N, C-alpha and C positions, 0 to 999 in steps of 0.2 A: 504493500500500500504506500510506503514511503516513496518508492520509485515512481508510482503514478502521480503522486503529489508533486514530485520534482518536475515531471514532464509537463504537467498542466501549468505549474508555476512558470516554467520556462516559456511556455507558449504565450502567457500573458506578457512577460517581459519582452519577448520577441516582437510583439505587435507594435512596440514603441521604437523598434530599431529601424533606421532608414533602410529602404530596399537594397541599396548598393552594398551595405555591410551585413545584411541579415544572414547570408549563407556562412560567412566567416564566423560570426558570433555564435551561430547555432552549433558549429563544430568545435567550440571551445568550452572550457570549464567543465562542470559536472555533466553536461549534455554531450560531450564529445563521444564519438562512436567508440564502443568498447573494443572493436576490432578495426584495424587499419586496412586489412585486405579481406575481401569476401569473394569466395569462389562460387560463381553462379553457373549451373549447368544449363545447357540448351540443346535442342535437337535441330538439325539443319532444315529449317522452315522459315518462310518469310516473316512469320510473326515472332521470330527470335530477335528481330531488328532492334527493339528498345534495349535489350541487354547489351548487344554489340555496340550500339550507338552511345549508350551511357558511358561505356568504357573508351571507345575510340575518340569520341568528341570531348572526353574528360569532364562530363557533367558530374561524374562521381567525385572528382577531386574538390569540387565546390563544397561538398558536404563531408569532407574529411575521411573519405574511404577510397580504396582502389578496387574496382570490380575486375575480377579475373574470369573472363568467359571460358567455360569448359565444354567443348564439343563432345556430345555423348552419342552412343550408337543406337540406343533404343530407349523407349519409355520405361521399360523394366530396369534398365541401368540407372536412369535418372531416379526412379523410385528407391532403388537399393542404396544409392550413394547419398541421397538426402536423408534417408532413414538412419543410416549408420554414421552420418556426420562428415563423410568425405566431401560432400558439397554442402555449403552453407545454405543455399537456396537454389531454386531452379525456375526457369521458364517451363511450365508444366501444364498438363491437361487438367482442367477444373475437376472432372469426375475422378481422375486418379487420386487427387488429394483427398477427396471425400471417401473414396473407396478404402484407402489405406487407414484413414481415421476409424473406419468401422470394421476393419479387418477383412475386407473383400478385395481381391486383386492384389494381395500381398500381405506381409506381416502387419499386425495391428500396431499403430503408432499414432499418438495424438499429433494432429497436424494444424497448420496455420496457413491461411490465405492472406497475404499482405495487401494485394491489389489485383485488379483485373488488368491484363496486358493489352488485349485487343478484342474487338467484335468483328464478326463476319470473316469472309475470305477463305473458307474451306470449300471443298467440292466433292461431288460424287461423279466418278468417272466410270463409264462402261466401255467394254472392249469393242474394237472395230468388228470383231466376229459377231457381236450382238447387233451392231449396226447393219451388217450384211443380212441378218435375219429379220430386220425390220423393227427390232426392239429398241427404239430410240426414246421412248417415254416410259413412265412408270406403268401406265395402263397396258402398253404393248409388251412390256417385260413380263407383266403378270400373265398375259395370255400365252406367251412363249413358255414360261415355266410350267403352266398348267398342261400344255399340249406336248411338250418335249419330254422325253423319257429320261434324259441324262440329268445328273446333279449339277446345279449351278453353285459356284463358289464366289463368295464376296469377302473382301479383306477390310479390316479396320486396324487401328494402330495400338489399341490397348483395351482389354475387356470392359473396364469401367469408365473409359475415357470419352471425350467429346465425340470423336469420330465414330466410335461404335454407336453412341446414342443417336447421332444424326443419321447414320446409315439405317439403323433399326427403325427410326421414326419415319424416314422417307419411304422405306419399303412397306411398312405397316399402313401408311396413309393410302397406299394403293391396294391394300388387302393382301399383301405378301407377308407371311409370318417369317420374320428373319431367323427364327430359331428352328422352324420346322420345314419350311418350304425351300430353303436354301442352306448351303453349308457356309460356316463362318470360320475364317482363319485370322490370325494376328500377324502383321508384317510391319517392321519399322518403316517410318515415312520415306527415308531416302531409297529404300529397296522396293517401293511399290511399282515403279515403272519397269524395272528390270524383271520383276516377277510376272507382271502382266505380259511383257514381251515374250516370255517363254511359255505362256499359257497356264500359269498357276492359279489365276483367278479370272472371273468374268467381269468383275467390277470392284471398285474400292472407294473408300472415303478417306480423304487425307487433306492436310493443309497445303497451301501453295508453297513453292511453285510446282509441285509434282503433278497436279491436274493439268496445268498448262504445258508442262513438259511432255505429258502423254500425247497431247495434241500435236506438239511440235515434232515428236518422234513418230507420229502417224500410227499409233497403236490403240488410241482410245478417243473418246469424246466426252464432253461434260453434259451429263443428263440433268444435273441440278447443282446449283450453288447452295451453300448452307444458309445464306441470307434469303434464299427462296423458302427455306424451311422455317426460319425464324429471323426476321429482320432485327439486326443489331443484337444477335445472340451473344451470350458469354462464351469465351473460348479459352485461351491460355491465361494462366494466372502466375503471379510471383508467389511460389509456394515454398514453405519451409516447415520445420517441425515446431510444435507449440513450445517445446523446450528452448529452441533458439530464440523465438520471439520474446519469451519471458526472460531469458538470461541476457539477451543483448538488445534491449528495446531501442537504444540510441542508434545502434548499427542498422537495425531493421528500418527505423525511420529514415536514416540517411539513404538506404537503398531505395526506399519508396520515392524520396524526393529526387534522386538522380534519375530514376526510371520515369518519373513524371516529366522531368525536363526533356528527356529523350523522346518521350511520347509526343510532347508539344512540337518538338523539332520535326519529327517524322510526319506529323499530320499537316505540315505546310506542304502543299502539293509541289511547290517549286523545289523542295528539298528531296523529293522522292527518287528522282533519277540518281542523285548522288548517294543516297542511302542504298539503293539497289546495287550500285557499283561497289560499295564497301562490303555488303553482306554476300555478294556473289563470289567473293574470294574462296579459294579451296579450304581455307582455315575456318570458314563459316558454312555457307550453304553448298558451295562448289557447283554452281549452275550458271549458265549464260545470263548476262545482265538483262537482256531484253525479255527473256522468259520470266524473270522475276518482276521486272518493272511494269510490264504490260498490265497485269492485273492489280499491281500496287496502285496504279494510276486509274483503275476502274475501267480499263479498256478490255472488254471480253470478246472472245469468239468461242463457239462451242464445239468446233470440229465437224459441224454439220452444215456449215455455210452461214450461220447467223452471227452477226457482230452487233455489239451494243455497248453503250456507256452505262455502267451500273452505278447509280448513286449510293448504293449500299456496299461499296467496296470495303476492303479491310481498313478499319479505323483503329488508331492507337490512342486517340485523345478525345476528339469530338467535344471540345469545351468541358472536359472532365467527365462526361457521361459514360465514357468507356471504362474508366479506371476505378470507380467506386465499387467496392465489393458487396453488392446487393445481397442481402440474405436470401431473397427469393431466387436469385441465380443459383446459389449453391443448393438450395432446397429442390430445385427442379431436377437436378441430376439424381438426387435421392429418390424422387418420384419415379424416374425412369429405371433406376436400379431395382426398385420394388416391382415395377411393371414387368421387367424381364426376368424376375426370379433371382436376381443377384442378392437381394435382401429378402429373406423369408418372411419377416414381419415388418410392419410399419415402424420406422424409428421415430424418435422425438425430433421431427423435421426441424422445427424452429430452434429447439435447444441445441441440436448438432451444429446448425448454421451459425448460431451465436458464439459457440465455442471456437469454430474454425475461422470464420471471417473476422479479421482484426479491425473492426470498424473504428474504434477509438484511436488506435495507432495510425490508421490511414487518415483520419480527420486531422490529427495533429500535424502530420506531414503535409497534407494537402493545403492546410491553412498557411503554412510557411512559404509555399511556392505559388500562392494565389490561384489555386485550382478550385473551381466551384464545387460545392458539396450539396448533393440533393437533399431535400427535406425528409424523404421517406426511405427506409431501408428495404422496402419492397417496390417492385415495379410491375406494370401490367403489359403483357404482350399477347398477340394473336398469332398462332402458328399455322402451318400450311393446311392442316386438316380442319381449320376453323375453331379449334379449341382455344380458350383464353386462359392464360396462366397469370395469376396475380399473387400467388404465394399464400393465400388466406385459408385455404382448406386443402392442404397437400394430400391428406389421406384419401379424401373423396376424389381428387384429381387423379391420383395414381390408379385408382380402381375404376376409373370412368372409361378406359379405352376398350374398344371392341376386340382389337388384336393385342393380346398380352400373354405372358407365360401362364 
């Protein structure tokens, strides 16, 4: 409790410090970060950009820390290294954090979400073999699965993660049971395109740039974007253990502030080409700049001849709306874990979200870098199947779906 008082007291003092000196003052005295270097894991995806940019552009140094980005091979590796302390934090799937906290999808460990990293910008890719059979939409895919005798295989990136939930939700919205009508496999994001090329799956859900890469390599097409499923949906978060957040609150706050600065920078459209050039490097995503930048700038083509400018492209800041760790966002993943049988019983949805999402810590950090904070910890959204999610009755919502485990 003394630590909390110190933080709140510092916040009051800081409100009187001129903007030009505020970052320096925050990093000094009793509120200096407990750790000077923080190792943050990431997977080679476009939405790792704020971790990379916070380090490369030295936003981290403004707040008394040095972020060391650590490229990881799979979400299972990220999970294990965060849980055992080898990584201090990570760019990580929202649903992975919640799953670990409840002991599904890995060893049970109390976890923390410090902030949301991005909205939108993932996709569902189907193979060109499906295109040749006329299965270019969800409805047509359902008819093909019903009439064709062979098994169809779809890949996601982690069993409790965002991509699994988007894939399941999309299939189910067309009456395809993702657990009974098709086979599911788990594949790390950077390996999706190579696996589709050799015929290991008929479709996948993954983050960019790998959907766009499948089109460029002429092996697949975009059947849906995740913003089609849920406009401005939650995606990656800055995740860590509850132990880290409680033991090193000043460091955690400094991480949030550095990442918020990076998020602001990335969301200036004029900066996006330069960001794409940085993260395209082999030490980060290892993908051609144009393949990354096209969808970063909202310029989409689906591999079927359609091109469009998508207003709901991947966003990292959006005047702070992206970054607030809404309790309803975390709870939604729990409803889907329950829907698909990953959770056998309804958890204390709100109680779990309050434990994981570090609302107070986020508000303290956001206030120092002048990031707007929403009035409510819940938000309302309408999804592709017409259902409305507002976080107010998660048990009823989880049980409301026609297609479920």
